[in-house]
Structure formats: structure tokens, C-alpha cells
N, C-alpha and C positions, 0 to 999 in steps of 0.2 A: 553511464556513470559507475564508479566503483568506490567503495570505502577506502580511504587512503591510510591504511594502517602502516606503521613503520615496520621495517623488517630488520632482522639481525643476521649478519653473516660473519663467520669467523670471529664471533665474540664482539664484533664492533657494530654499532648501530648505523644503519644507512641514513641517507638524508631524511630528515624529519618531515614527513608529509602530513597533511591535515586529515584527521579522522572525523567523518561525520556519522558513521554507524547508523544510517537510516535507509533501509531497503526501499522505502517509498519514493526516494528521490530518483531511483532507477527508471521509473515509469513516467516521470513528469516531462512533458515536452518543453515546458518553460518553468523556471523557478523565479517567481517574483519576490524580491526582497522589499516588501511593501513599505516598511518603516524607514528604509534607506532610499526609496524611490529609484531602485535599480532592478534590473532583470536580465536573465541570461539571453533573452531574445532581443532586447533593446540595447544591450551593451556587450562589448567584446571583453569579457573579464580577463582572459589571459593577456591580451594586449594592454589593457588599462592597468591591471594590478599584478601581473605575473612576476614583476621584479621586486615585490614587497618583501622585505626581510625583517622590518621592525614596525610594530604597531603600538602607538601610545594612545591610551584612552583616558578620559577624565570627564567629570560631570558637566562642566560648563562649555558651551560652544565657543564663547569668547576665549577661554583658557586654551582650548585646543587649537584655535587659530593663532593665538599668541605663541604657542609652542612651535607651530609650523614655521612661523616667521623667525623665531629664535634659532631653530635647528638649521634652517636654510642658510642663515647668516653664518652660523658656526661651521657649516660644511662647504661654504663657498658656493652655494646653489641659489643664492638670493635672486629673486626676480627683480630685474631693473625697474619694472613698473610697480613693484611692491604689491601686486595683487595675487591672491591665492584663492581661486574660486572654490566655493562650497560644492562639492560633488553631489551632495544630497539637497541641493537648493530647492528641489520640488516638494520638499516636506519640511515641516517645522518641528519634527520629532527629534532629529539628530542632525549633527553637522559633521562633514568629513572633508579632510584636506590631504593632499599628497604632494610630497616633494622628494624627488629621487626614489630611493627604496623605502621611504618612511611614510606610513599612513597615520593620520591623526584623527581620532573619532571621539565625539562627545557621547556620553551615555546617560545623562540625566541623573536623577537622585534616587537612590534606593535599589534594592534587589530586583523588583519587577522591571524597572526601567532598563537597568544594565543587562538583565537576562534577555530581554527582547532584542536589544542591540547585538548581543553576543551571538545569539542564534543566527542572525542574518550576516554578521561579520564573518563568522566561522564558515558559513556556506559560501560567502564571497571568496574567501581565501582558498577554499576547496575548489570551487569552479574555476578560479584563476590558476590552479595547479601550482600554488606557492609551496615552497619547501623551506625548512630550516627557519621558521618564523619565530620571533621573540615578541611577546606582548607585555607591556608594562602599564599598569594603572598608576597614574600620577594624580595625587589629590591632596585634600586637606583632612584633618582629623583632630580629635581632642586627645591630648596627651595624658598619661598617668605617671606622675613622678618625674616628668621631664621639663626642662626649660622650654617655653614657647619658642618656636622656630627650629626645634630639633627635627631632623628628618628620620623617619622610621622606615626601615626596609623590613617587610613582613617575613618572619620565619614561618609561621603558620597562622591561618585564620581560624579563629575559634568562635563559638556561639556564646550566648549570654550565660550559659552554664559552664563556660570555659572549655568546651569540648571541640576538637578539630573535626567538625562535621557540618554538612549543609543538608537540611531536611527539606524535601519538596513533596507535595501531594501530587501523585500521578494516578489517575483513575480511582480516586478516593482512597488510595493507600499511600502510606508514608515511605518515601524512598530516601535513603541516607547515602550521601556521596562524600568522598574524601575531599578535604580542602588542602591537600599537600601541594606546596609550591616547590619550584626548582631551587634546591639548596645551593648548588654551585653558582647559579645566577645571583642569588641573594648575596653570597660572599663576594662576587665580582663587583656588585654595586656598592657594597660596604667599602671595598678597596678603593673604588672611585672616589668615595667620600673622603677617605684618608688622603688621597692624592690631591684633591681640590683644597682641602684644609680651609674651606671658607665658612663652614658651619658644622655643627655637631651632627654626626650620622651614626645611628645605632641599628642593631638588629633586635627585633622583639616580636612577640605574638601580637596580633591585631584582633580585637573583638569586633565582630560584625553584628549589628543590631537591626531590628526591623523598623525602628523609628528614631527620631532625634531627641525626644524628650524623655518620657518615662522609661523607654527601653535603654536609655543611656544614663539613668539615675539622675536626671536633672531635677532641680527643685523649682524651676521657673516656667513650667508648662501650664496649660490651662487646667490640668489635673495633676495632683500629686498625693499619693496615699502612704508616703513614707517620710521618715524624719531625716534631718541632716546627719544624725549619728548613723542611721541605717545606710544612708548613701555612702558615707565615709568608710564604713565597715565593708561594704560591697566593693568599693574601688580598691581598698587595701587587699582584699582577697584576690582581686583581679591582678594587682601588681605582683602579689606572691606567686601567682600562676604564670608569671612571665609576660603578662599583657602590658604593653607600653602605649597603646593608642586605641581609639575607638572610632569606627566609621560605619558605613552602611552598604558596602558593595563587595567587600573582599571575599566573602565565603562563596557566593555563586560564581564570582570571577575565577577563583582558584579551582572550583569543582568543574566548571565547563572547559577551562583551558586544559586541565588534566585529562578529561574525557576526550578532548580533541587532539591530544599529543602535541600540545604547544607549550614551549618554555614560557613561563610566566612569572612576573614579580609584581609586588605592590609597593609603591614608594609614596609615602604621605608625609607631609609636614604637619607638625602639631601647632595649632593656633593658640592654645592655652593649656594650662595644667588643670585638669578637671578636679583634682583634689583641693584646688585653691579657688574654684569658682565655676560658674556655669555660663556666664555671658561674656561675649567678646567685647573688650574695652579698648584694645589697641587702635591706633590711628589707621586710616585708610592706607597711608604710605607704608606703615610697618606691615600690615596685612598683605599688601601687594608684594613686598620684598620677600615675605615668608612663602607666598604662593609660587614664587619663581624658583625656589630651591629644588623641588622635585624635578623641574624642567632642566635645571643646570646639571644636576646629578645624572639624570637619564641621558641628557645630551652628551655629557662627557663619556658615558659608557658606549653610546652609539658611535661616537667618533673613534674611540679605541678599537671597537670591533671592525669598523669599516677600514681602518688603517691596516688591521691585521689581514683582512680579506685581500686588500691590494698587494700585500707583501707575500701572499702565498703563491 
């Protein structure tokens, strides 16, 4: 094995290969991706995944299967039998589906869950010798100062202090990593939103928190040590800092994709305006329609890119 760092020649970047940057992988006879129920000895990664160019990840297994069915239909790759097997069916941790060059993977809820999945997904792409891969996280979020149903393309992920960083403890020491996302990709996704003209799409900063309740200044958790006024002041400060939505995965997602040399974007729909409330009160039908919007936007982007590839 070798670390797949990208190279630059004549000022132009070569094909974007996956960087794992772990010398310990060199001496391993087999790499078992335990939480995906996959392994380099039991599966032919290049044959099974070598053509992957787009990876879409989201919290819910159901949502990622739904995206697979949606994109298959959009690309004319629909299975006549309507069945898309879960590649990770041997585990209940995550679900994975594949149609053409598109991989769809669930990541659960929160930083720890998506971090575990990303470690194994990145190694999967590396072992499969994939190049020029784009990863998009599609999900839901709480909005700040936006109408519910607005889709936010993340400019940069920030922490609860509004700083663009991801902090992780490694060997008892704090390691700070950049949460920079691909600016060009974000702009392309915004343009797709304009072309669709089906719903409001904006670019803004996304605050990534460690929990759903106190970490997001909610008043309806089991515990609350602050007032409504303090909550509103905090959210107003967040809005002034360019933050337009809040979720729980974008920081580690951005950091790990950047370390791996993978183009990445975060596309989340807002389910409510947090300045106007904490609890979701919209109907199931409305929520379902909102949740489809990141899929529609990302699907439009993938169709455009695949069409471009065919014309080259």
C-alpha cells in the first residue's frame, strides 16, 4: 500500500487520489472495515467500488436508500425489480447502497458516529483505488433566520464559539483541524439550486454542535440553565457571524475529507427557524417534502457532472 497523495505537474493538479496518511496500513495483511462488514480479504474493493465518483452520506439508512432509488431513476439506472441490496447488511451500524458510480452511505447521528463511518469509508475508497471522488453530506438542520424548507450549502463549518475548527483528543492532547470545504463545489451546488428554482438555496456557515439540546441552545431538553433571552442573544450572535443553520456532523466531516484530499460539501435543509422555536410542529408530509430537497439538489449536481464527463 502507499499513501495516495495528489501530485501537481505543470501547475495543474493530477487526478485526485485518496490520501490515508497512515504508515501502519502498509504492514497489514488484511484491513477489516468492521463497522461496514467489509474487508480487503473477503471483498474485491477495486472491482466492487473502483468506479465510484460520487458518495452521498446522511444520517438515516432509510434516507440513503431513498436517495439511491431517486438517483437511479434520475439517471435511468433504475432496477426493474426495484431492489437495491444493503452492501453492509451483515451489520446494523450503517447501511450502504450503490448504483452506477454513486455510493450512498448512512452515518448515524453526531460526530462520533460519522467519524467511525468516515474512517472506514475513506479506507474503502483508498483500497478501491478511486480517484476524483466528491462526497456530499445531505441532511436536516435547524435554521437561523431562514424560512423552514430552505436548503443551506455550507460555506464553512464552525464550532459553538463560531470558529472554523474541529478539535479532537489524540493521546490525551488536543489536535485542531481545519474545517475548510471546497468553495468551488459549494458555488456549483448553489448554481444548481438557482437552475432548479424549486426551493430557496443559500450559502452560509454551519454550526456543528456536540448535542441536540443544550449545545444548540434549546429550551426544551431535560436540562436548561439559561433563559429565553440568553438563547436569543446567542442565536443573534451566530447569525451575525454568518451562521445559517445548526447540525451535528459537519465539522468532522469537513476535517476528515480535507485530510483525505476529497472534494466535499454539506447540503442540509432547515426544518424550522430556531429563533422562532425549538420543536418541530410541521406535518409528516411537509417534513418529508423538506427532507427530499437536499436529495433533489445533489441529484441535479450529479446529473450535470456525469453529463459533462460523457461529453469530454
